[in-house]
C-alpha positions in Angstrom: 40.1 84.9 166.2 40.5 83.7 162.6 40.5 79.9 162.6 41.4 77.7 159.6 40.4 74.2 158.9 41.3 71.4 156.5 37.7 70.9 155.2 38.2 68.3 152.5 36.4 65.6 154.3 33.8 67.9 155.8 32.6 68.8 152.3 33.1 65.4 150.6 33.2 62.5 153.0 30.0 60.6 153.8 31.4 58.4 156.6 32.9 59.0 160.0 35.6 61.5 159.2 33.1 63.7 157.3 30.5 63.5 160.0 33.1 64.5 162.6 34.2 67.6 160.7 30.7 68.8 159.8 29.3 68.3 163.3 32.3 70.0 165.0 32.4 73.0 162.6 28.7 73.6 163.0 28.9 73.3 166.7 31.9 75.7 166.9 30.2 78.3 164.8 26.9 78.0 166.7 28.3 78.1 170.3 31.3 80.4 169.6 30.1 82.9 167.0 32.6 85.5 168.0 35.3 83.7 165.9 35.6 83.6 162.1 35.9 80.1 160.6 37.7 79.5 157.2 37.2 76.1 155.6 39.9 75.3 153.1 38.3 73.0 150.5 40.3 71.7 147.6 37.3 71.5 145.3 33.6 72.3 145.3 31.0 69.9 146.6 27.4 69.5 145.7 26.7 67.2 148.7 27.4 69.3 151.8 27.5 73.0 152.5 27.7 75.5 155.4 25.9 78.4 153.6 23.5 78.9 156.4 26.2 79.9 158.9 27.5 83.4 158.4 30.6 82.8 160.5 31.8 80.1 158.1 33.7 81.0 154.9 34.6 78.4 152.3 38.0 79.0 150.7 38.8 77.2 147.4 42.1 77.2 145.6 42.7 80.1 143.3 44.9 80.2 140.2 45.3 77.6 137.5 48.1 75.6 139.2 46.4 75.5 142.6 43.2 74.3 141.1 44.8 71.7 138.9 47.1 70.4 141.7 44.5 70.8 144.5 46.0 67.9 146.5 49.3 69.8 146.7 47.5 73.0 147.5 45.8 71.2 150.4 49.0 69.5 151.7 51.4 72.4 151.4 50.6 75.4 149.2 47.6 76.4 151.3 50.0 78.1 153.7 50.0 81.1 151.4 46.2 81.4 151.8 46.5 80.9 155.5 48.7 84.0 155.6 46.4 85.9 153.2 43.4 85.4 155.5 45.4 86.0 158.7 44.7 82.6 160.1 45.8 82.4 163.7 45.3 78.7 164.3 44.8 75.9 161.8 43.0 72.6 162.6 43.7 69.5 160.6 40.4 67.7 161.2 41.6 64.3 159.9 45.2 63.3 160.7 47.0 65.8 158.6 48.5 69.3 158.7 50.2 71.3 155.8 53.8 70.5 155.4 56.1 73.0 157.2 53.2 74.9 158.8 55.2 75.1 162.0 57.7 77.4 160.1 55.0 80.0 159.3 54.3 81.1 162.9 50.7 79.8 162.6 49.7 77.6 165.4 48.2 74.2 164.5 46.1 71.4 166.0 45.5 68.0 164.5 42.8 65.5 165.3 43.9 61.8 165.2 40.8 59.6 165.0 42.6 56.2 165.1 45.8 54.3 164.3 44.0 51.3 162.9 46.6 51.0 160.1 49.2 50.5 162.7 47.3 47.8 164.6 45.9 46.0 161.6 48.4 46.7 158.7 47.2 43.6 156.9 43.9 45.3 156.2 45.6 48.0 154.2 47.8 47.9 151.1 51.5 48.4 152.0 51.7 51.7 150.2 48.6 53.1 151.9 49.8 52.0 155.4 53.2 53.6 154.7 51.6 56.9 153.5 49.3 57.0 156.6 52.1 56.4 159.0 54.2 59.1 157.4 51.4 61.7 157.4 50.0 60.9 160.9 53.4 60.8 162.5 54.5 64.0 160.9 51.4 65.7 162.1 51.9 64.5 165.7 55.5 65.6 165.7 55.0 69.1 164.2 51.7 70.3 165.5 51.2 72.3 168.7 48.5 70.0 170.1 47.0 66.6 169.2 43.4 66.0 169.7 42.6 62.3 170.2 38.9 61.4 170.0 39.2 58.7 172.7 41.5 57.5 175.5 42.1 54.4 173.3 43.4 56.7 170.5 45.5 58.7 172.9 47.1 55.5 174.2 47.8 54.4 170.6 49.5 57.7 169.7 51.8 57.3 172.7 52.5 53.7 171.9 53.1 53.9 168.2 54.5 57.4 167.7 56.0 58.1 171.2 54.2 61.4 171.4 54.5 63.2 174.7 51.2 62.6 176.6 51.1 66.2 177.7 50.7 67.2 174.1 47.6 65.1 173.6 44.1 66.2 174.6 41.1 63.8 174.5 38.1 65.6 173.1 35.2 63.2 172.4 33.2 63.7 169.3 29.5 64.3 168.9 27.0 63.7 166.1 24.4 65.6 164.2 22.0 66.9 166.8 19.1 65.7 164.6 19.7 62.2 166.1 18.7 63.6 169.6 15.4 65.1 168.3 12.3 62.9 168.2 11.2 62.3 164.6 7.5 62.5 164.2 5.4 59.6 163.0 4.5 61.0 159.7 8.2 61.5 158.8 9.0 58.0 160.0 6.3 56.6 157.7 7.6 58.6 154.8 11.1 57.2 155.2 9.7 53.7 155.7 7.8 53.9 152.5 10.6 55.5 150.5 13.1 52.7 151.4 10.6 49.9 151.8 11.7 49.2 155.3 10.3 46.4 157.4 8.0 47.1 160.4 10.7 46.0 162.8 14.4 45.6 162.2 17.9 45.6 163.6 20.3 48.2 162.2 24.0 48.0 161.2 25.7 51.2 160.1 29.3 51.5 158.9 31.7 50.7 156.1 31.4 47.0 155.3 35.0 46.1 156.1 36.6 43.2 158.0 37.2 45.2 161.2 33.5 46.2 161.5 32.5 42.6 161.7 29.3 42.4 159.7 30.1 38.7 159.0 30.0 38.1 162.8 26.5 39.6 162.9 25.4 37.5 160.0 26.7 34.4 161.8 24.7 35.4 164.9 21.6 35.8 162.8 22.2 32.4 161.2 22.1 30.7 164.7 18.7 32.2 165.5 17.1 32.6 162.1 14.4 30.0 163.0 13.6 31.8 166.3 13.5 35.4 165.2 11.9 36.8 162.1 13.2 40.4 162.5 15.7 41.3 159.7 18.9 43.3 159.7 19.1 46.5 157.7 22.6 47.4 156.7 23.8 50.9 155.8 27.3 51.0 154.4 29.4 50.2 151.4 32.4 47.9 150.8 34.2 45.8 148.2 36.0 42.4 148.8 34.8 41.9 152.4 31.3 42.9 151.5 31.3 40.2 148.8 32.5 37.7 151.4 29.6 38.6 153.6 27.1 38.3 150.7 28.6 34.9 149.8 28.0 33.7 153.4 24.4 35.1 153.2 23.7 33.2 150.0 25.3 30.0 151.2 23.2 30.0 154.4 20.0 31.2 152.7 19.8 34.4 154.8 18.6 36.7 151.9 15.3 37.3 153.7 17.1 38.1 156.9 19.6 40.8 155.8 18.8 43.8 153.7 21.6 46.0 152.2 19.8 49.3 152.1 22.7 51.2 150.6 22.5 49.0 147.5 18.9 49.9 146.7 18.1 52.3 143.8 16.0 54.3 146.3 19.0 54.9 148.5 21.4 55.6 145.7 19.0 58.1 144.1 18.0 59.9 147.3 20.0 63.0 148.3 18.5 62.7 151.8 20.1 59.3 152.1 23.4 60.3 150.6 23.7 63.3 153.0 22.3 61.2 155.9 19.4 63.5 156.7 17.0 60.5 156.7 19.2 58.6 159.1 17.6 59.8 162.4 14.3 58.5 161.3 15.8 55.1 160.3 17.7 54.9 163.6 14.6 55.7 165.7 12.6 53.0 163.9 15.2 50.3 164.7 14.9 47.7 167.4 18.6 48.1 168.2 21.9 49.1 166.7 24.4 46.2 166.3 28.0 47.4 166.2 30.4 44.6 167.3 33.5 46.1 165.8 36.9 44.6 166.6 38.5 48.0 166.9 37.5 51.6 166.6 38.9 55.1 167.2 35.5 56.1 168.6 32.5 54.5 167.0 30.1 57.3 166.0 27.2 55.1 165.1 27.1 54.0 168.8 26.6 57.6 169.9 24.1 58.3 167.1 22.1 55.3 168.4 22.3 56.4 172.0 21.0 59.9 171.1 18.2 58.1 169.1 17.2 56.3 172.3 17.5 52.8 170.9 19.5 49.9 172.5 23.0 49.3 171.3 24.9 46.0 171.0 28.6 46.7 170.8 32.0 45.2 171.6 33.6 45.0 175.0 37.0 45.9 173.5 38.8 49.0 172.1 37.2 52.4 172.8 33.7 51.0 172.4 32.9 50.9 176.2 33.9 54.6 176.2 31.3 55.4 173.6 28.7 52.9 174.8 28.8 53.6 178.5 27.0 51.7 181.1 23.8 51.2 179.1 25.1 49.4 176.1 24.8 45.6 175.7 28.3 44.3 175.4 29.7 41.2 173.5 32.9 39.6 172.6 33.1 40.4 168.9 34.7 37.1 168.1 31.7 35.2 169.5 28.6 35.4 167.3 26.6 33.4 169.9 27.0 36.4 172.3 25.7 38.7 169.7 22.7 36.5 169.1 22.1 36.2 172.8 21.9 40.0 173.2 19.6 40.3 170.2 17.2 37.9 171.8 17.5 39.6 175.2 16.6 43.0 173.7 13.5 41.7 172.1 12.3 39.6 175.0 13.1 41.8 178.1 11.5 45.2 177.7 12.1 46.1 181.4 15.8 45.5 181.1 16.0 47.5 177.9 14.3 50.4 179.5 16.8 50.4 182.4 19.7 50.3 179.8 18.1 53.2 177.8 17.9 55.4 180.9 21.6 54.8 181.7 22.5 55.4 178.0 20.6 58.7 178.0 22.5 59.9 181.0 25.8 58.8 179.5 25.4 60.3 176.1 25.0 63.8 177.5 28.8 64.0 177.7 28.8 63.8 173.9 26.6 66.9 173.3 27.5 69.3 170.6 28.2 72.0 173.2 30.4 69.8 175.3 32.5 68.5 172.5 32.8 72.0 170.9 33.8 73.5 174.2 36.5 71.0 174.8 38.0 71.7 171.4 37.8 75.5 171.8 39.7 75.1 175.1 42.5 73.5 173.1 42.5 76.4 170.7 42.5 79.0 173.5 45.7 77.6 175.0 47.6 78.8 172.0 45.9 82.0 171.0 
């Protein structure tokens, strides 16, 4: 069948939404090559491509008006191209579907990653929160099926948008399969030298925003800075909240303990950092991933760390126990002392860590590329 996708973020986004789209599209094309995949991209990208997969076709807007008003093309006018390419089912990979697609006869599916703007509206501008609600709710109402990436997100869709639960299918997401492959020592050393990484370090990955709780990690480090000399490497960008974190670091003289890798010239200039191809090596060199978020739709860095066979410290709230499984080290994200306790435990109790890693490896198999692609394909087949 001819499958169409909203591919804006798959081509342009370097964070969770982009990783989700790229991984799912590659997995679908790999494990279900009998179908043809059309990626509708509002503008060209030099960062990501799918040129190596013959089943995937990139479709860009044609005509002066569509090119100039590419956002309108993506949100509505793209329907003409869907008809042109005989698309049988269209998948909005990140919360949206084209306006009035339900009137074309083309079936549609939408993935809802989270409804964080509904739970934490104060963390968004009023206009952004309003736009998100309008788009997300419209998609849930007019699509043929909603894919939620966790049970937490499914419950939120039901609570906030009153969507019929029978319309919602939970399909967990996976990550780039490179995280599950052992990086050789020579490659690790290359990456270590390139980014001037310390011999041993904890790792934090994700946007530096209030919900992700990097400040809580810094407070934890502050309580044990005289006991542990292992620094924290941070991958992620932010604005106001990031400055709040940096102010805390400066005030408490933690500059030697916390390293913002994304801010370095080496990271900014490296295409292999910008497209995340160096990340598996960085993960596999880390002592542990620290991800004590207050709320997530899924928490992909947790799964990336589990595939990388490193310990994970994460929160005991939201969907994070779904992602982390029985092998993660759980904390109350509001209690920095719990984060600090788990950091020390991971460094001091190798036998316990090994037991947790065994449990984590068993758990993470449910997030394999094949399993996640198969669950999504099952949703498609119900309508075609």
